[in-house]
N, C-alpha and C positions, 0 to 999 in steps of 0.2 A: 503493499500499499504506499502510496506517496502522498504527503501531506505538505502543503505550502501554507506558512502562517505569514500573513501580511499585517504588519503594524506600522505605526509611525504617528507623527504629529496630525492632529486634526487640521484638515486643510491642505495636507500635503499630497493627496490623491490616492487614498486608500480604496476608495469606492471605484475609482477608474481601474485600479489594478485588479480588484476583484471581478469586475465586470469583463475585463479581458481574460481572466482565468476562466470565466463561466463560458465565454466564447470558445476556449480551447478545451472544453469538455470536463472542466472541474465542477464538482458539486460545492458551492460556495455557501458559507455561513458568516455573516457579518456580526460583529459585536458579540462573539461567543464569550459567555462568562468564563473567567479563567479557571473556575473550579471544575468546569466541565472538560477542560482540555486533557485532564488525566484519563478521562473515559474514553478518548478517542482511539479506536482500534479497529481492525478490519473485523474482529469477532463481535465487538460491540455493535458496530453498524449493521452487521447481518442479523443480529438479534433483535434489532428495531425494525427488521424488514427492509433495510437499505443495503444495497450491494454496490458500493462505490469503491474503486481502486484508486481514484484520484479526488482528494478533498482539499478545499482552501478555506481557511478561516480568518477572519479579520479580528484583531484585538487592539484595543486602544486604551487610553487613560480612564475610560469609564469603569475599568475593573478596579478592584480594591487595591490600595498601595501595597499591603502585605502580599497579595496574589502576584502583583507585578514583580515584587522583589524575589519571589520564588520561581519566577519564569525559567531561568537557566536550568534549574534542577529538573523542572517538569519536562523540559525539552530533552534532556539527556536521558531521562526515564523512558520516554517514549521511543527514542532512538535504541536504547537497550532492548526494548520490546520488539524490535524488528521493523519499525516504521521509518521509511525514508523521509526525512524532514528537511525542508529548506526554510529559513526565515529571511523574509524580505522586509527591510526597513525604509520608510519613506520620510525624508525630512525636507525642510526648506528653510531659508532665512525668515526671520520674524517679519521683516517688511513685506515679503511676498505673501505670507499667510494673512497678515493683517489686510492687505489689499483685496485678497480673495474674499475674505469675509465681508469687506465693505461692498465689494461688487454684487455678491449674492445676497446679502443681508440675512444670512443664516446665523443661527445662535451657536457659539462655541459651546461644546458640551461641559466645559469647565466654568463657564461664566455664571455669575448669580448676582444678587443685589449687593454683594460686598466684594465682588471680583471683577475687574475691569477686563476687557478683551486682551489687552497687551499683557496683563498679569496672568491671565489664563494661558496665553501662549507659552509664556516662560514656565509656568507650572507644568504644563503639558511636557515640555522638553525635559524637566528634571524627573518627573514621574516615570518616563519611558526609558530612562538611562539603562536600566538592566536589560531591556529588550534590544535597544540600540547595540550594547556591547555584546550581545549574543548573535547578532544578525550575520548570515552568510554573505549577503549583499546589502549595501546601504546606498540608496539612490536619492541624490540631491535634485528635487523638482522646481528649485527656485526659478530657473529660466526654461522649464520644460513645459510645453503645452499638452493637452490631452492626447493628441495623436501621437506625439513623440513618446509619452510615457507608455501607452499601449504597445508601441513598437519595442521599447526597451523590455518590457514584461514578456512579450511574446517571444523576442530574441533569446532571452534568457531561459525561458521554460521549454521551448521547442528544442533548443540545443541540449539541455539536460536530458530530456526524454529520449532523444534519438542517439546520444553519444557522439554525435558528429559536430564538427565546428560549425557554428551558425554565424553568418555575417550579415550585418546591416550596413548598407552603403546609402548615405544620405547627402543630398544637396542642401546648400544653405547660402544665404546672403550675409556677407560680413557687416553689412549696415544694420543688420538686426542682431548681431551677437553670434558667438560660436555655440553650437548646441552642447548640452551637457552629456557627461558619461560617454565620451568619445575617446577611442584609443588612438587614432591616427587623424591628423587634420592636414589637408593639402589645399594650398592657396593657388587658384588658377586665374587670378586677377591680371596676370601678365599677358594672357592671350587676348587676341583681337575680340573686342566686344560687340556683338550684334545690335546692341542697344543703339549704337550710333548709325545703323543702317535703317533708314526710316520705314522701309517696308517690312522690316523684321522686328521692330521695336515692341509691337503689340503681341507677338508670338512668344513661344517658349522653346526650350531646347527639345520638347516633345514633338514639335512640329517639323515636318519634313524640310521646308525652306531654311530653317535655322540649322538643322542637322546638316544639310548639304553645304550650307555656307561655312560651318566650322570644320567639317571633314576636308574641305578644300584648303584649309591653312595648315601648312607644314608643322607650325608650332603645336597645333592641337594634337596631331598624331604623335608627335614626339613626347608631349606631356603624358599623353594616355599610355604610351609604351613604358615610360619611366615609372609612372605610378603602379602599373601592373607588374612590371619587373621587380619593384621593390616588394610588393606584397607577395608575388609568387615565390620570392626567396624567403620571406620571413613568416608568412603565415603557417607553414608546416611546423615551424618552431613553436609557435603558440599552441598548436594542436598537440605537440608532444609533451607540453607542459600541462596537458589536461585543462586547457582553457576551453569553455564551453561556448563562448560567443566573443566576437570581435566587432566593434563598431568603427566605421570609416566615414569621415565627412570631407566633402569636397566643396569649397566655397568660392564664389565670386562675389562681385559687388552687390547685386540685388538678388542673387540666387534664382534666376529664371531662365538664363540662356546657357552660359558656358558650363556651369557646375551640373545643371540638369542633363545636358548632353553627355558630359563625361561620365556622370554616374550610370546612366543607361549603358553606355558602352563598356564601362568597367564591369558592371554587374553581369553583363552577357559573357564576358571572358571569365569571370570568376566561377559562374555556374558550370563551366565545363569540369571543374574539380570539386566545387562545393555547392552541392544541390540546394542547400539551404541558404540561399543569398536572397535577402530581402532589399527592397528599394524604398526610400521615402524621400519626397521633395518637400522640404519644410515650407517654402515660400509659395508653394502652388496650392496649399490648403487654406 
């Protein structure tokens, strides 16, 4: 049985992660009381008429302080019982969390008549320290949107299930910031920019006219060959070190022409050896 525990600060994306896991075939339980975590096992689920070999549970600071403090011991006890467990912890800087609550106007679970939002965010961070310390993977979602977080979770989980190296190749615009949780970043702003060709400006690297324009530039092919050559040399080393996933980002100024085209071309090459190669174009969403 495989169990994924998703925890983290309120407002850091726990619900998004659980929804992605549900899409991947996991039976998901949000806000599971910590006391019930010890009862999670394949045998217990079957006794309840449930036959799930993949389960995901969400745990947050609504659990009791003493129960959170005992989280590491409970996880180790479940592992000793033969359950394959991975703990994913989501966090973000306080400014990002405050902004998200301001935008959604939702109530933070730790706020009350005596506790302001900013105090609740800091209390949340302190309360969850035992879980954060036990996490197998910690994801900073401060500058990550919903789509990016879903891709990070999917990339991580699918790679763990298959035992094969999973690769996410994403395009982005430097004017919007570098994506989070990236292993390699390649800057292609030195290539000729289709933005300055009037008939190509409104198009993207997914459109044939832009692709043809970039393919005709010698520098574009040279850049693609060099990036692919680097990855072809070093990705096997990551695989040998039991890395489950690698994230590659290619950026241009606006993230709509050069980086998009190169990501598509690079992913096509990588799929010849790495079937689990995903693509995301951050600025096209």
